[in-house]
C-alpha positions as CSV (number, residue, x, y, z in Angstrom):
1,M,0.0,0.0,0.0
2,P,1.5,3.4,-1.0
3,F,2.6,5.6,1.9
4,I,2.7,9.5,1.9
5,T,5.9,10.4,3.6
6,E,6.4,13.4,5.9
7,R,8.5,15.1,3.2
8,A,5.8,14.6,0.6
9,A,3.2,16.0,3.0
10,Y,5.4,19.0,3.7
11,L,5.9,19.7,0.0
12,A,2.1,19.5,-0.5
13,R,1.5,22.1,2.2
14,L,4.2,24.3,0.6
15,H,2.6,23.8,-2.8
16,I,-0.8,25.2,-1.6
17,G,0.7,28.1,0.3
18,S,3.2,29.2,-2.4
19,T,0.9,28.8,-5.4
20,M,-2.0,30.6,-3.8
21,A,0.2,33.5,-2.8
22,I,1.6,33.8,-6.4
23,L,-1.9,33.6,-7.8
24,A,-3.1,36.4,-5.6
25,L,-0.1,38.5,-6.7
26,A,-0.8,37.7,-10.4
27,L,-4.4,38.7,-10.1
28,I,-3.5,42.3,-9.3
29,P,-1.9,43.2,-12.6
30,F,-4.4,40.9,-14.4
31,A,-7.3,42.9,-12.9
32,A,-5.5,46.2,-13.8
33,R,-5.0,45.1,-17.4
34,I,-8.6,44.0,-17.9
35,Y,-9.9,47.1,-16.2
36,V,-8.1,49.5,-18.5
37,R,-9.1,47.5,-21.5
38,V,-12.9,47.5,-20.8
39,W,-13.5,50.7,-18.9
40,P,-14.5,53.4,-19.7
41,V,-14.0,52.5,-23.4
42,W,-14.1,48.9,-24.6
43,R,-10.6,48.1,-26.1
44,F,-10.6,44.3,-25.4
45,G,-8.4,42.6,-28.0
46,W,-7.3,39.1,-28.9
47,D,-4.3,39.3,-26.7
48,D,-6.5,40.1,-23.7
49,A,-8.9,37.2,-24.6
50,L,-5.9,34.8,-24.7
51,I,-4.6,35.9,-21.4
52,V,-8.0,35.4,-19.8
53,A,-8.2,31.9,-21.3
54,G,-4.6,31.3,-20.1
55,L,-5.6,32.2,-16.6
56,V,-8.6,29.9,-16.7
57,C,-6.5,27.0,-17.9
58,S,-3.8,27.7,-15.3
59,V,-6.4,27.7,-12.4
60,G,-7.9,24.5,-13.9
61,D,-4.5,23.0,-13.9
62,W,-4.1,23.9,-10.2
63,V,-7.4,22.2,-9.4
64,L,-6.4,19.0,-11.2
65,L,-3.0,18.8,-9.5
66,Y,-4.6,19.6,-6.1
67,K,-5.7,15.9,-5.9
68,E,-2.1,15.0,-5.4
69,M,-1.8,17.0,-2.3
70,Y,-2.0,14.9,0.9
71,L,-1.2,17.3,3.8
72,E,-0.4,14.7,6.4
73,P,1.6,11.4,6.3
74,R,-0.7,8.4,5.7
75,Y,-1.2,5.2,3.8
76,I,-3.4,5.5,0.8
77,S,-5.1,2.7,-1.2
78,F,-4.4,2.0,-4.8
79,E,-7.9,3.3,-5.6
80,D,-7.1,6.6,-3.8
81,M,-3.9,6.8,-5.8
82,R,-5.7,6.1,-9.1
83,V,-7.7,9.3,-9.1
84,P,-4.8,11.8,-8.6
85,V,-2.8,9.9,-11.3
86,I,-5.6,10.4,-13.8
87,Y,-6.1,14.0,-12.9
88,A,-2.3,14.7,-13.1
89,Y,-2.2,13.1,-16.5
90,F,-4.8,15.5,-17.9
91,A,-3.0,18.4,-16.2
92,I,-0.1,17.9,-18.6
93,P,-2.0,19.0,-21.8
94,L,-3.8,21.7,-19.9
95,W,-0.5,23.1,-18.8
96,C,0.7,23.1,-22.4
97,L,-2.4,24.8,-23.5
98,A,-2.2,27.4,-20.8
99,M,1.4,28.3,-21.6
100,T,0.7,28.5,-25.3
101,L,-2.2,30.9,-24.7
102,I,-0.2,33.1,-22.4
103,K,2.8,33.3,-24.7
104,T,0.7,33.9,-27.8
105,S,-0.9,36.8,-25.8
106,V,2.5,38.2,-25.1
107,V,3.5,38.0,-28.8
108,L,0.3,39.7,-30.0
109,T,0.8,42.4,-27.5
110,L,4.4,43.1,-28.7
111,L,3.2,43.0,-32.3
112,R,1.1,46.1,-31.5
113,L,4.4,48.1,-31.4
114,P,5.8,49.6,-34.6
115,L,8.5,47.0,-34.8
116,K,11.2,46.4,-37.4
117,K,10.6,43.4,-39.7
118,S,13.3,41.4,-38.1
119,W,11.6,41.6,-34.7
120,K,8.3,40.7,-36.2
121,R,9.8,37.6,-37.8
122,V,11.3,36.6,-34.5
123,L,8.0,37.0,-32.7
124,Y,6.1,35.1,-35.4
125,V,8.6,32.2,-35.3
126,L,8.3,32.0,-31.5
127,M,4.5,31.9,-31.7
128,T,4.6,29.3,-34.4
129,V,7.0,27.1,-32.5
130,Q,4.9,27.3,-29.4
131,I,1.7,26.4,-31.2
132,V,3.3,23.5,-33.1
133,Y,4.8,22.1,-29.9
134,C,1.4,22.3,-28.2
135,I,-0.3,20.4,-31.0
136,A,2.5,17.8,-31.1
137,D,2.3,17.4,-27.3
138,F,-1.4,16.8,-27.4
139,G,-0.9,14.1,-30.1
140,Y,1.7,12.3,-28.1
141,I,-0.1,12.4,-24.8
142,F,-3.4,11.0,-26.1
143,F,-2.0,8.5,-28.6
144,K,1.0,7.0,-27.0
145,C,-1.0,4.0,-25.6
146,R,-3.3,1.4,-27.0
147,P,-6.0,1.5,-25.9
148,I,-5.9,5.3,-25.6
149,H,-7.3,5.5,-22.0
150,A,-4.6,3.1,-20.8
151,A,-2.3,6.2,-20.7
152,W,-4.1,7.5,-17.6
153,D,-5.7,4.4,-16.2
154,Y,-3.1,1.9,-15.0
155,T,-5.8,-0.7,-14.2
156,V,-6.4,-1.4,-18.0
157,Q,-5.0,-4.7,-19.2
158,P,-3.5,-5.6,-21.7
159,V,-1.8,-2.4,-22.7
160,Q,0.9,-1.2,-25.1
161,C,2.5,2.1,-24.4
162,T,5.8,3.8,-25.1
163,A,8.6,3.3,-22.5
164,I,9.0,5.7,-19.6
165,G,12.3,6.8,-21.2
166,A,10.4,8.1,-24.2
167,D,8.2,10.2,-21.8
168,V,11.4,11.7,-20.3
169,I,12.8,12.5,-23.7
170,V,9.6,14.1,-24.9
171,A,9.4,16.1,-21.6
172,G,13.0,17.2,-22.0
173,V,12.4,18.4,-25.6
174,G,9.3,20.2,-24.5
175,S,11.1,21.8,-21.6
176,A,13.9,23.0,-23.8
177,I,11.4,24.6,-26.2
178,N,9.5,26.1,-23.2
179,I,12.6,27.5,-21.5
180,V,13.9,29.1,-24.7
181,T,10.6,30.7,-25.6
182,D,10.2,31.8,-22.0
183,I,13.6,33.5,-22.0
184,L,13.2,35.1,-25.4
185,L,9.8,36.5,-24.7
186,S,11.1,37.9,-21.4
187,I,14.1,39.7,-22.8
188,A,12.6,40.7,-26.2
189,P,10.4,43.4,-24.6
190,I,13.5,44.7,-22.7
191,F,15.5,45.1,-25.9
192,I,12.5,46.6,-27.7
193,L,11.4,49.0,-25.0
194,W,14.9,50.1,-23.9
195,N,15.4,51.9,-27.2
196,L,12.3,54.1,-26.6
197,R,13.0,57.8,-26.5
198,R,12.0,58.1,-22.8
199,P,13.8,59.1,-19.6
200,L,16.1,56.5,-18.1
201,R,14.1,55.9,-15.0
202,E,10.9,55.2,-16.9
203,R,12.6,52.8,-19.2
204,I,14.1,50.9,-16.2
205,L,10.6,50.6,-14.7
206,I,9.1,49.3,-17.9
207,C,11.9,46.8,-18.5
208,V,11.7,45.5,-14.9
209,L,8.0,45.0,-15.3
210,T,8.4,43.1,-18.6
211,G,11.4,41.1,-17.3
212,V,9.4,39.4,-14.6
213,G,8.9,36.5,-17.0
214,L,12.5,35.4,-16.3
215,F,11.3,34.0,-13.0
216,A,9.0,31.7,-15.1
217,S,12.1,30.5,-16.9
218,I,13.7,29.7,-13.6
219,A,10.7,27.7,-12.6
220,S,10.7,25.8,-15.9
221,I,14.4,25.0,-15.5
222,L,13.9,23.6,-12.0
223,K,10.9,21.6,-13.1
224,S,12.9,20.1,-16.0
225,I,15.7,19.0,-13.7
226,M,13.1,17.1,-11.5
227,V,11.5,15.5,-14.5
228,G,14.9,14.4,-15.7
229,N,15.4,12.6,-12.4
230,W,12.1,10.9,-12.5
231,K,13.6,7.5,-13.1
232,S,15.7,7.5,-9.9
233,P,14.5,5.2,-7.1
234,D,13.6,8.1,-4.8
235,D,10.1,8.8,-3.5
236,K,8.0,9.4,-6.7
237,W,5.1,10.9,-4.9
238,E,7.4,13.5,-3.4
239,K,8.8,14.3,-6.9
240,A,5.3,14.5,-8.4
241,V,4.3,17.1,-5.8
242,A,7.5,19.1,-6.4
243,I,7.0,19.0,-10.2
244,A,3.4,20.1,-9.7
245,T,4.5,23.0,-7.6
246,W,7.0,24.3,-10.2
247,T,4.5,23.7,-13.0
248,I,1.8,25.9,-11.4
249,I,4.4,28.6,-10.4
250,E,5.6,28.7,-14.0
251,Q,2.0,29.4,-15.2
252,F,1.1,32.0,-12.6
253,V,4.4,33.9,-12.9
254,S,3.9,34.0,-16.7
255,I,0.5,35.6,-16.2
256,L,2.1,38.0,-13.8
257,A,4.7,38.9,-16.3
258,A,2.3,39.3,-19.2
259,C,0.1,41.7,-17.3
260,S,2.7,43.6,-15.2
261,P,3.1,46.5,-17.7
262,S,-0.4,47.5,-16.8
263,L,1.0,48.5,-13.4
264,K,3.2,51.2,-15.0
265,G,0.5,54.0,-14.4
266,P,-0.3,53.1,-10.8
267,I,3.4,52.7,-9.9
268,E,4.1,56.1,-11.5
269,S,1.4,57.7,-9.6
270,L,2.6,56.1,-6.3
271,L,6.1,57.3,-6.9
272,A,4.8,60.8,-7.7
273,K,3.2,61.0,-4.2
274,F,6.7,60.6,-2.7
275,G,8.1,63.3,-5.0
276,I,9.8,60.8,-7.4
277,A,9.0,61.8,-11.0
278,L,9.9,59.4,-13.8
279,V,9.4,62.0,-16.6
280,E,10.0,65.7,-16.8
281,R,7.4,66.5,-19.4
282,E,4.0,65.0,-20.4
283,A,4.0,62.0,-18.0
284,R,1.1,60.5,-20.0
285,I,3.3,59.8,-23.0
286,S,4.6,56.3,-22.8
287,F,7.0,56.5,-25.8
288,V,7.6,58.3,-29.0
289,H,8.1,56.4,-32.2
290,I,10.4,57.9,-34.8
291,P,10.2,56.5,-38.3
292,E,13.5,55.5,-39.9
293,R,13.8,57.8,-42.9
294,G,15.7,60.9,-44.0
295,G,16.7,63.4,-41.4
296,E,16.3,60.9,-38.6
297,R,19.2,62.2,-36.5
298,K,17.7,65.7,-36.5
299,V,14.3,64.4,-35.6
300,R,15.7,62.3,-32.7
301,Q,17.6,65.3,-31.3
302,E,14.4,67.4,-31.4
303,A,12.5,64.6,-29.8
304,R,15.0,64.4,-26.9
305,E,14.7,68.2,-26.4
306,W,10.9,68.0,-26.5
307,L,10.9,65.2,-23.9
308,G,13.2,67.1,-21.6
309,E,16.2,64.9,-22.1
310,S,18.3,67.9,-23.2
311,G,19.1,71.1,-21.5
312,S,16.9,73.2,-23.9
313,G,13.3,72.7,-24.9
314,I,11.2,73.4,-27.9
315,R,7.6,74.5,-28.0
316,S,6.2,71.7,-30.1
317,A,7.3,68.3,-31.3
318,P,8.4,67.5,-34.8
319,A,5.6,66.4,-37.1
320,E,7.4,63.1,-37.9
321,L,6.9,61.9,-34.3
322,T,4.1,59.6,-33.2
323,A,3.2,60.0,-29.5
324,V,1.5,57.2,-27.6
325,V,-0.1,57.9,-24.2
326,D,-1.2,55.7,-21.3
327,E,-4.5,53.9,-22.0
328,S,-5.6,54.4,-18.4
329,D,-5.6,58.2,-18.7
330,Q,-8.9,59.2,-20.1
331,K,-8.5,63.0,-19.7
332,E,-8.7,65.3,-22.7
333,P,-5.4,65.3,-24.5
334,S,-3.2,68.3,-23.8
335,L,-0.5,67.5,-26.4
336,P,0.2,69.9,-29.3
337,P,-1.3,68.8,-32.6
338,A,2.2,68.5,-34.1
339,V,2.9,65.5,-31.9
340,W,0.6,63.2,-33.8
341,S,1.7,61.4,-37.0
342,R,-0.2,62.7,-40.0
343,G,-0.1,59.4,-41.7
344,A,-1.2,57.3,-38.7
345,P,-3.2,54.2,-39.5
346,A,-6.8,53.9,-38.4
347,K,-6.0,51.0,-36.1
348,P,-2.5,51.5,-34.8
349,F,-0.3,48.7,-33.5
350,I,0.6,49.6,-29.9
351,P,1.2,47.6,-26.7
352,Q,-1.9,46.6,-24.7
353,F,-1.1,49.0,-21.9
354,L,-0.9,51.9,-24.3
355,Q,-3.3,53.7,-26.6
356,R,-3.0,56.3,-29.3
357,Q,-5.2,59.3,-28.7
358,K,-7.0,60.7,-31.8
359,P,-5.2,63.7,-33.4
360,Q,-6.8,67.1,-32.8
361,E,-8.0,69.2,-35.6
362,T,-5.6,72.0,-36.5
């Protein structure tokens, strides 16, 4: 009869406490993101819909893995063990779906920016790789055994399944893909947003908020190490609980990272109460996009002067600039008409926590 050790029970209690705390933390920027996207004007996009779906899948994954959590040492029957094993098996594809939804949401958010073609290609490749991996993972999970339900029901006999070694290899390949995409999607916004023509302190804040996803990469790496040691003779229930913990942490931290940029406005307001200003002029502007064409150097210099990054100032911004303001600020625009790009598209590509105000009539 299987026995839940003291160590496994301790890890189960740690799982519940840590994952619930991280979920509560992730819900703060998530709520802020949804709020500014639906109120007072509806701006809910596909990237927002995918992050909502990702959160639902992540919470569903937590519920499925909760069945593994025995909080006290005890003996359990094989029937008691059967149900958590079945639930944990279905938690695997749900985790893959949740991560795919979250990462696709991040990619779509970044594609709102006026990026160079090289960055767009990288983002499309990352999104494609993640989606293809998710489809392949679903296929392997549900078709690796004959009959199919033998994969999650160990009472079925006779059965023909792939070896455990194959599972470890598939998990390793999936972990490698997941870690690489995690890291790239965490550092890509840093490289993209760091080049914005904004004050240094504001750029640091934005990069810190978008770089939270690196913690999800750490969780994924630790989980991969534990999965790789699955074949060792140690307590497998203890390992299963530890893997479940890092799996859930990875998902909740990814949601936290995807929604953290929505906290830029509230953090900026909080710092202002303590006399710390991130910008010297027009705090509502989140960045200024400067097209790459003739006279770029002169336009950039004028932009720096207009934003207060130089000693002198000018009365209005160059006409070539495109200013983007915080979505959460619904006040009437106070910016000079020259700030707005005359050739701006009707549906601009900007990050989810930003919005282009309509140009004023001159």
